[in-house]
N, CA, C and O of each residue as an XYZ file, in Angstrom:
500
protein
N     -13.885     41.841     20.728
C     -14.831     41.798     21.822
C     -15.252     43.215     22.166
O     -14.546     44.173     21.851
N     -16.397     43.349     22.811
C     -16.807     44.694     23.221
C     -15.805     45.305     24.199
O     -15.069     44.595     24.885
N     -15.796     46.620     24.245
C     -14.915     47.342     25.155
C     -15.169     46.906     26.600
O     -16.310     46.640     26.977
N     -14.133     46.834     27.387
C     -14.174     46.460     28.810
C     -14.397     44.973     29.053
O     -14.493     44.561     30.209
N     -14.482     44.150     28.008
C     -14.671     42.712     28.197
C     -13.327     42.056     28.484
O     -12.319     42.390     27.863
N     -13.319     41.132     29.417
C     -12.114     40.384     29.736
C     -12.464     38.916     29.897
O     -13.603     38.555     30.192
N     -11.464     38.085     29.698
C     -11.588     36.656     29.966
C     -10.664     36.375     31.131
O      -9.462     36.633     31.063
N     -11.233     35.843     32.198
C     -10.429     35.569     33.382
C      -9.339     34.559     33.097
O      -9.582     33.527     32.470
N      -8.124     34.863     33.563
C      -7.027     33.926     33.375
C      -7.366     32.633     34.100
O      -7.744     32.658     35.271
N      -7.234     31.522     33.425
C      -7.581     30.238     34.010
C      -9.036     29.853     33.813
O      -9.457     28.778     34.239
N      -9.821     30.737     33.161
C     -11.240     30.446     32.939
C     -11.506     29.691     31.638
O     -12.642     29.289     31.382
N     -10.490     29.497     30.823
C     -10.666     28.801     29.551
C     -10.750     27.294     29.794
O      -9.994     26.740     30.592
N     -11.676     26.643     29.096
C     -11.832     25.190     29.190
C     -11.191     24.590     27.947
O     -11.565     24.970     26.837
N     -10.230     23.657     28.086
C      -9.575     23.075     26.914
C     -10.588     22.533     25.905
O     -11.527     21.828     26.275
N     -10.390     22.864     24.637
C     -11.219     22.451     23.505
C     -12.627     23.038     23.536
O     -13.452     22.676     22.697
N     -12.928     23.930     24.474
C     -14.259     24.531     24.542
C     -14.212     26.055     24.493
O     -15.126     26.669     23.942
N     -13.189     26.679     25.046
C     -13.134     28.130     25.088
C     -13.475     28.641     26.464
O     -13.288     27.937     27.456
N     -13.970     29.855     26.533
C     -14.280     30.462     27.816
C     -15.363     31.501     27.690
O     -16.035     31.595     26.663
N     -15.528     32.280     28.734
C     -16.496     33.372     28.737
C     -15.755     34.686     28.948
O     -14.892     34.797     29.818
N     -16.104     35.669     28.143
C     -15.593     37.013     28.326
C     -16.768     37.915     28.646
O     -17.828     37.783     28.034
N     -16.602     38.841     29.602
C     -17.697     39.728     29.975
C     -17.140     41.038     30.487
O     -15.949     41.153     30.777
N     -18.004     42.013     30.593
C     -17.670     43.333     31.098
C     -17.637     43.244     32.618
O     -18.688     43.155     33.253
N     -16.453     43.266     33.206
C     -16.333     43.087     34.652
C     -16.982     44.220     35.440
O     -17.333     44.034     36.606
N     -17.150     45.400     34.821
C     -17.824     46.493     35.529
C     -19.327     46.226     35.651
O     -20.024     46.889     36.418
N     -19.815     45.243     34.880
C     -21.238     44.882     34.901
C     -21.410     43.455     35.436
O     -22.415     42.804     35.151
N     -20.450     42.978     36.198
C     -20.472     41.596     36.685
C     -21.595     41.389     37.695
O     -21.762     42.189     38.616
N     -22.370     40.311     37.520
C     -23.459     40.034     38.461
C     -22.934     39.784     39.877
O     -21.819     39.300     40.072
N     -23.765     40.127     40.844
C     -23.451     39.835     42.236
C     -24.587     38.992     42.819
O     -25.392     38.437     42.071
N     -24.653     38.895     44.110
C     -25.683     38.067     44.761
C     -27.096     38.574     44.477
O     -28.049     37.798     44.557
N     -27.252     39.860     44.147
C     -28.575     40.443     43.860
C     -28.807     40.601     42.356
O     -29.441     41.562     41.921
N     -28.299     39.673     41.579
C     -28.346     39.723     40.122
C     -29.787     39.720     39.632
O     -30.547     38.814     39.974
N     -30.183     40.727     38.827
C     -31.565     40.803     38.346
C     -31.686     40.996     36.839
O     -32.732     40.671     36.277
N     -30.654     41.514     36.154
C     -30.741     41.771     34.711
C     -29.723     40.915     33.960
O     -28.696     40.529     34.517
N     -30.018     40.618     32.682
C     -29.070     39.840     31.866
C     -27.738     40.560     31.705
O     -27.665     41.784     31.818
N     -26.693     39.795     31.440
C     -25.392     40.344     31.061
C     -24.976     39.646     29.773
O     -25.347     38.497     29.536
N     -24.211     40.337     28.949
C     -23.785     39.814     27.652
C     -22.441     39.123     27.804
O     -21.508     39.693     28.369
N     -22.338     37.898     27.305
C     -21.089     37.137     27.352
C     -20.649     36.800     25.932
O     -21.475     36.621     25.037
N     -19.348     36.719     25.743
C     -18.805     36.274     24.465
C     -17.835     35.144     24.752
O     -17.119     35.165     25.752
N     -17.818     34.159     23.869
C     -16.962     32.997     24.050
C     -15.793     33.003     23.096
O     -15.966     32.711     21.912
N     -14.587     33.332     23.584
C     -13.415     33.272     22.726
C     -12.794     31.883     22.723
O     -12.834     31.162     23.720
N     -12.220     31.523     21.581
C     -11.455     30.276     21.473
C     -10.447     30.443     20.353
O     -10.809     30.862     19.253
N      -9.210     30.129     20.611
C      -8.151     30.153     19.603
C      -8.084     31.500     18.877
O      -7.885     31.549     17.663
N      -8.252     32.587     19.629
C      -8.106     33.921     19.060
C      -9.310     34.452     18.313
O      -9.215     35.501     17.676
N     -10.432     33.768     18.367
C     -11.626     34.245     17.677
C     -12.843     34.083     18.585
O     -12.771     33.398     19.604
N     -13.947     34.705     18.222
C     -15.197     34.576     18.975
C     -15.958     33.390     18.392
O     -16.208     33.342     17.188
N     -16.326     32.431     19.244
C     -17.035     31.245     18.764
C     -18.499     31.219     19.212
O     -19.302     30.476     18.648
N     -18.847     32.014     20.207
C     -20.254     32.110     20.599
C     -20.488     33.407     21.351
O     -19.559     34.025     21.871
N     -21.733     33.799     21.396
C     -22.143     34.968     22.169
C     -23.520     34.676     22.725
O     -24.331     33.998     22.093
N     -23.776     35.199     23.923
C     -25.009     34.842     24.600
C     -25.332     35.817     25.721
O     -24.432     36.346     26.373
N     -26.611     36.049     25.940
C     -26.979     36.743     27.170
C     -27.064     35.696     28.276
O     -27.576     34.598     28.060
N     -26.573     36.029     29.431
C     -26.671     35.162     30.601
C     -27.634     35.880     31.540
O     -27.489     37.075     31.798
N     -28.597     35.157     32.038
C     -29.603     35.815     32.872
C     -29.946     34.946     34.067
O     -29.843     33.721     34.006
N     -30.358     35.593     35.168
C     -30.748     34.815     36.337
C     -32.069     34.105     36.064
O     -32.938     34.643     35.378
N     -32.216     32.912     36.595
C     -33.436     32.137     36.405
C     -34.671     32.923     36.842
O     -35.736     32.776     36.243
N     -34.544     33.737     37.857
C     -35.683     34.516     38.351
C     -36.185     35.530     37.328
O     -37.313     36.009     37.445
N     -35.360     35.870     36.314
C     -35.776     36.807     35.272
C     -36.822     36.190     34.351
O     -37.658     36.906     33.801
N     -36.786     34.866     34.177
C     -37.676     34.190     33.226
C     -38.576     33.159     33.916
O     -38.984     32.177     33.296
N     -38.878     33.379     35.165
C     -39.815     32.531     35.897
C     -40.641     33.418     36.827
O     -40.298     34.577     37.058
N     -41.710     32.873     37.347
C     -42.483     33.600     38.348
C     -43.671     34.347     37.780
O     -44.077     34.132     36.638
N     -44.220     35.228     38.601
C     -45.468     35.928     38.284
C     -45.267     37.370     37.849
O     -46.239     38.118     37.740
N     -44.028     37.776     37.597
C     -43.743     39.141     37.169
C     -43.138     39.122     35.773
O     -42.126     38.460     35.541
N     -43.759     39.851     34.837
C     -43.204     39.967     33.487
C     -41.959     40.845     33.540
O     -41.892     41.800     34.313
N     -40.975     40.509     32.707
C     -39.722     41.263     32.658
C     -39.330     41.522     31.221
O     -39.675     40.751     30.324
N     -38.605     42.615     31.002
C     -38.072     42.940     29.688
C     -36.732     43.633     29.874
O     -36.556     44.429     30.796
N     -35.784     43.323     28.987
C     -34.460     43.934     29.053
C     -33.930     44.095     27.637
O     -34.033     43.173     26.828
N     -33.363     45.262     27.329
C     -32.756     45.530     26.023
C     -31.360     46.080     26.232
O     -31.092     46.796     27.198
N     -30.470     45.732     25.306
C     -29.111     46.266     25.377
C     -28.552     46.424     23.968
O     -28.674     45.521     23.140
N     -27.932     47.583     23.697
C     -27.218     47.803     22.438
C     -25.788     47.328     22.634
O     -25.235     47.429     23.730
N     -25.192     46.809     21.569
C     -23.848     46.244     21.645
C     -22.933     46.904     20.626
O     -23.324     47.105     19.476
N     -21.729     47.239     21.036
C     -20.698     47.731     20.121
C     -19.427     46.940     20.401
O     -19.236     46.430     21.505
N     -18.566     46.842     19.407
C     -17.380     45.989     19.504
C     -16.132     46.770     19.128
O     -16.154     47.582     18.203
N     -15.054     46.526     19.840
C     -13.773     47.146     19.546
C     -13.045     46.245     18.553
O     -12.911     45.045     18.791
N     -12.577     46.808     17.452
C     -11.832     46.026     16.467
C     -12.686     44.959     15.796
O     -12.192     43.879     15.474
N     -13.953     45.253     15.586
C     -14.883     44.257     15.032
C     -14.459     43.791     13.645
O     -14.262     44.605     12.743
N     -14.320     42.474     13.479
C     -13.995     41.885     12.185
C     -15.112     40.967     11.697
O     -15.149     40.610     10.520
N     -16.014     40.585     12.582
C     -17.157     39.744     12.210
C     -18.360     40.661     12.042
O     -18.886     41.178     13.028
N     -18.801     40.869     10.802
C     -19.905     41.799     10.527
C     -21.238     41.320     11.071
O     -22.145     42.122     11.295
N     -21.362     40.021     11.283
C     -22.651     39.450     11.656
C     -22.903     39.378     13.161
O     -23.859     38.731     13.587
N     -22.080     40.018     13.964
C     -22.337     40.029     15.399
C     -23.588     40.858     15.695
O     -23.854     41.834     14.994
N     -24.346     40.494     16.705
C     -25.559     41.259     17.037
C     -25.233     42.705     17.398
O     -24.215     42.987     18.031
N     -26.107     43.606     16.988
C     -25.968     45.017     17.352
C     -26.799     45.348     18.584
O     -26.568     46.362     19.242
N     -27.764     44.491     18.893
C     -28.559     44.648     20.108
C     -29.317     43.349     20.359
O     -29.413     42.485     19.487
N     -29.846     43.237     21.560
C     -30.691     42.097     21.876
C     -31.762     42.523     22.864
O     -31.636     43.543     23.542
N     -32.815     41.726     22.933
C     -33.916     41.990     23.853
C     -34.379     40.653     24.423
O     -34.552     39.681     23.687
N     -34.574     40.612     25.720
C     -35.093     39.421     26.390
C     -36.385     39.812     27.076
O     -36.408     40.725     27.901
N     -37.467     39.114     26.731
C     -38.784     39.362     27.318
C     -39.282     38.103     27.998
O     -39.111     36.996     27.487
N     -39.895     38.282     29.146
C     -40.572     37.187     29.834
C     -42.002     37.626     30.095
O     -42.240     38.650     30.736
N     -42.958     36.841     29.592
C     -44.380     37.098     29.798
C     -44.873     36.163     30.894
O     -44.972     34.953     30.689
N     -45.183     36.730     32.059
C     -45.583     35.925     33.213
C     -46.912     35.218     32.994
O     -47.141     34.154     33.569
N     -47.803     35.791     32.167
C     -49.108     35.149     31.961
C     -48.994     33.884     31.116
O     -49.697     32.906     31.371
N     -48.118     33.893     30.115
C     -47.956     32.707     29.268
C     -46.788     31.824     29.729
O     -46.687     30.663     29.334
N     -45.910     32.385     30.567
C     -44.698     31.694     31.046
C     -43.682     31.462     29.926
O     -42.873     30.538     30.005
N     -43.721     32.304     28.877
C     -42.782     32.196     27.755
C     -41.732     33.290     27.826
O     -42.034     34.436     28.159
N     -40.495     32.928     27.511
C     -39.401     33.884     27.385
C     -39.033     33.965     25.909
O     -38.998     32.947     25.217
N     -38.761     35.170     25.431
C     -38.396     35.387     24.036
C     -37.094     36.177     23.983
O     -36.982     37.244     24.587
N     -36.121     35.654     23.267
C     -34.856     36.341     23.055
C     -34.806     36.771     21.598
O     -34.984     35.948     20.700
N     -34.567     38.051     21.360
C     -34.488     38.587     20.008
C     -33.113     39.217     19.815
O     -32.721     40.116     20.559
N     -32.390     38.738     18.810
C     -31.097     39.312     18.449
C     -31.286     40.167     17.208
O     -31.991     39.767     16.281
N     -30.664     41.341     17.180
C     -30.726     42.216     16.008
C     -29.321     42.374     15.450
O     -28.350     42.474     16.201
N     -29.222     42.397     14.121
C     -27.933     42.580     13.471
C     -27.969     42.023     12.064
O     -29.014     41.581     11.587
N     -26.847     42.043     11.415
C     -26.720     41.569     10.039
C     -26.643     40.051     10.016
O     -25.943     39.452     10.833
N     -27.342     39.436      9.106
C     -27.316     37.985      8.966
C     -26.287     37.567      7.926
O     -26.114     38.230      6.903
N     -25.613     36.466      8.201
C     -24.682     35.907      7.221
C     -25.434     35.044      6.218
O     -24.884     34.667      5.183
N     -26.698     34.728      6.525
C     -27.490     33.825      5.689
C     -28.527     34.584      4.867
O     -28.602     34.414      3.650
N     -29.316     35.410      5.519
C     -30.375     36.162      4.832
C     -29.771     37.386      4.163
O     -29.062     38.164      4.802
N     -30.048     37.552      2.891
C     -29.457     38.670      2.152
C     -30.388     39.862      2.006
O     -29.937     40.948      1.643
N     -31.673     39.686      2.280
C     -32.573     40.822      2.149
C     -33.263     41.089      3.475
O     -33.490     40.182      4.276
N     -33.589     42.354      3.684
C     -34.258     42.743      4.915
C     -35.739     42.402      4.797
O     -36.346     42.589      3.743
N     -36.303     41.909      5.869
C     -37.733     41.636      5.892
C     -38.331     42.291      7.108
O     -37.700     42.383      8.161
N     -39.559     42.747      6.952
C     -40.274     43.362      8.058
C     -41.686     42.820      8.073
O     -42.255     42.498      7.031
N     -42.234     42.725      9.245
C     -43.638     42.335      9.371
C     -44.478     43.513      8.919
O     -44.066     44.661      9.081
N     -45.673     43.246      8.343
C     -46.558     44.351      7.973
C     -46.829     45.222      9.195
O     -46.858     44.731     10.324
N     -47.025     46.512      8.962
C     -47.244     47.456     10.053
C     -48.370     46.984     10.970
O     -49.460     46.638     10.513
N     -48.089     46.978     12.249
C     -49.094     46.574     13.221
C     -49.217     45.070     13.405
O     -50.023     44.610     14.213
N     -48.429     44.302     12.667
C     -48.492     42.836     12.763
C     -47.185     42.306     13.320
O     -46.119     42.872     13.075
N     -47.270     41.246     14.050
C     -46.096     40.561     14.577
C     -45.925     39.269     13.802
O     -46.904     38.555     13.587
N     -44.710     38.944     13.374
C     -44.511     37.691     12.648
C     -44.964     36.511     13.518
O     -44.762     36.503     14.732
N     -45.581     35.519     12.869
C     -46.028     34.332     13.610
C     -44.824     33.461     13.933
O     -43.978     33.195     13.079
N     -44.769     33.029     15.174
C     -43.693     32.174     15.637
C     -44.322     30.971     16.305
O     -45.209     31.109     17.148
N     -43.861     29.791     15.926
C     -44.366     28.592     16.573
C     -43.901     28.557     18.004
O     -42.714     28.735     18.275
N     -44.803     28.332     18.917
C     -44.444     28.271     20.327
C     -44.024     26.856     20.679
O     -44.621     25.872     20.242
N     -42.986     26.793     21.477
C     -42.520     25.488     21.939
C     -43.481     24.950     22.996
O     -44.093     25.712     23.744
N     -43.601     23.646     23.041
C     -44.451     23.033     24.056
C     -43.783     23.175     25.407
O     -42.558     23.139     25.529
N     -44.617     23.336     26.416
C     -44.095     23.399     27.776
C     -43.696     22.010     28.229
O     -44.356     21.023     27.904
N     -42.623     21.942     28.972
C     -42.149     20.656     29.469
C     -42.920     20.245     30.706
O     -42.660     19.183     31.270
């Protein structure tokens, strides 16, 4: 897990795992930016996710947040090295981008200079 991450004693859910986070970056009542969580289970990491306040991805104000990630004692090469969360208030779409090594894709791909890869947009509910 990243440095300073802890899992609260008693926070583990049987057969599901828990959440580990950097307690020095713990959200409070005025929570405005995402925080990175990792899910440990049975001595290994089973999921990782940014947790963000609903107000970050709703409303009339566009938001963007980026964070680089490093891990202590990293044994899983495919963990993200950084992530970015963008909310576009005009389209009402949120985009989460994870960066890092893929366990599936073996070659690096890049969009042509000045072009953004086409992504199918999900329908609004």
